[in-house]
N, C-alpha and C positions, 0 to 999 in steps of 0.2 A: 756865469762869471762874468766878472768885471775885467777889464784890462788892467787897474790899478791892482788887482790880487798876483799880476803875472810878475813873475821875479824878472826882471831883465838883466839887471846887472848883478847876478847870482854872487853872493859872497862864498866861496867852496870851502867846505870844512876839507882838514887834511885828510890825506889818500888814504881809504878803507884798509887797515891793516888786514883785512882778513880777505881780501881779494889776490888770488895770486895770479901773477899774470905767465903763462906758459906759452910762450912763443913756438915749442915745437909740439904743441898738440895733434894727437891724432885723430883721423876721421874715423867715424864706427869701422870701415870697411878695412884701413890699416890694422886697426886694433883687432879686428878679428884674422886679420893674415898673418899678422907680424909677430904678436905676443896675447898671452892666455888676457882672459877678462878680469879687469881690475875696477868694474864699475858694478854696484850694487843699486838697486830701486825697491822703492816702498810706495804703495798707494796710501794716501790719507783722505779723509772727511774733513774740510774745512765747510763754515758758513757760507762761503761762495760757492760749495760744490767741491767735489772728489780732485785731489791734484796728484800727481807723482813725482816724487822726488827721487833722484839719483845722485849717488857719492861714488867718491874712490877713495885711495888712501889718502890722499891731501887735502880733500876737505867735500864740500857740496857742489854739486858739477851743475845741477838743475831742478828746476820747480816748473812744473807744468799745467795749466787745468786740463781739465778731459776737453776735448775736441780745439783745442787751442791751436792757432796757426804755427807750422813750423813744428811743432810736435816731433821728432825723430821715432823713429822704430827702435821701440825699446824693448820688442820682445825676447829678444836674444838675452836680455841682460839678467842677471840670477836674482834673485828677491835676496834683500839684506836686512830682516826687520829687527835684527839687534847691531847694525853696523853704530857706529857713535854717531857718525855728522848726520846721519838720517832720523836718530832717534833726538839729537840735538835741535836740528831745525824743526820735527815735528813739534817737539816741545815750546820752541820761542816761536813758531806762528800762531800754537793755539795763547800764547801769551800778548803778542801784538793783536790779536783778532780779538781778545779778553779786554785790549787797554791797559795791559799792563806791561807792554814795551814799544819803546820808540825807535831801536836801535837793533841791529842783530851783532851777534859776536862771535861767529865762529867761520872757521876759513873756506873761501870761496875760490872754487878752480871749476871756470866755467866750460861747459860743455862743447866744443867745436869753436867755431867763429875764424873770420881773418884776422891779420893784424887790426886794421881799421876798426874790425868791428869790436873787439876787444879794446880797444883804446877806447870808445865809444862807451862802452859796459863799465869798463873803470871809473870814468866821467860820471854815470848813473850812481855809482855806490858816494858818490861827494853831496850826493843833492840832499838836504836836510830831512828830515820828516816836517812835516805839515809845510812844504814849501814847494812852489813851481819852479821849474825852468824850460825854458823853448827848446825847440830844436836848434834854431838858432844861438841863442845863448852857450848852448854846449858846442857848436861849431867855431865860434869866436874862440871858446876857453881852450881848445885843441890848434888853434892857430890858421883854423881853414875856415874862415867866415863865409866862402863861397860854398861848404859843402852841405847845408841845411838839411837838404833833401836824401844825400848819403847817410846823413848822419839818422833822420828818421826810417830810411830803411834798417840800419843797426839797431836802432830801438827796438823795432819790429821784431827782430831775430834774438831778442834777448833771451838765454837761456833760465835765467833764475827770476821769475815773476817774484816779487814782492822785495824779496832780498838784495835784487839790484833793482830800483824803484822807478821802473817805467813806466808806470801811473802816475808822477809826479811830471811827467815831460807834456807841455802842451804848444799849440801851435802860438807864434808869435801874435796873435788876435788874441789870444786868450781862450781860444775852441780847444774842446776837448781831443777833437779828433780821433783817432782810432785808438785801440789796443787788440792787442793778440790775443787776449783771453776774455774779449768782448766789451764794449763800453759799457757796460752795464755795470761790470765787475769793476772798472775805472773808477766811476761813480762812487761805488759802495766802497772800495777801498780810500781815495779819495775823505769821502766823510768819516772815517773812521779816526782819520787825520786831523780832522776839525776843519776841513778846507769849507768855505763857504762858496756854493756852487749857485 
């Protein structure tokens, strides 16, 4: 990847209407202790391997590849093969992988995360299809130019792979760096979006 392919002054698009910022999000433990389960999961197969989708009544909460870093323990979550957000997410992912979709349009309700992490995830939603942004770009956009390392940590814990496109984030040097779902998948996703690597 050449440095001139890197977006240094990213023109951020309007805030994604499907990202729901829930400051009072409960942890899995809180949820199990304080209220009935309202999350459902569904495993799906993609060209890049098996994924597990997670949704609640507000929208899609998670999308993780098998063996992905920071994959939460979902064994207590019931299966929801007919849950509307899971079905829509599966369909939209299929369209994305077949080259028929460049934008997702379903409500997102990210699973877990601190307030700072959720702010970073919201910024991810604004990186356009087929473009790069660096961790430093995101830090500057958030008004915290010294926080690129913390941004990197938050990006790595993104619960909504592909839907919140952390695969579009690279180092300031243009290096691909890591990806919680595996670097090979990051390369494949960027190639799907027509990136020259």
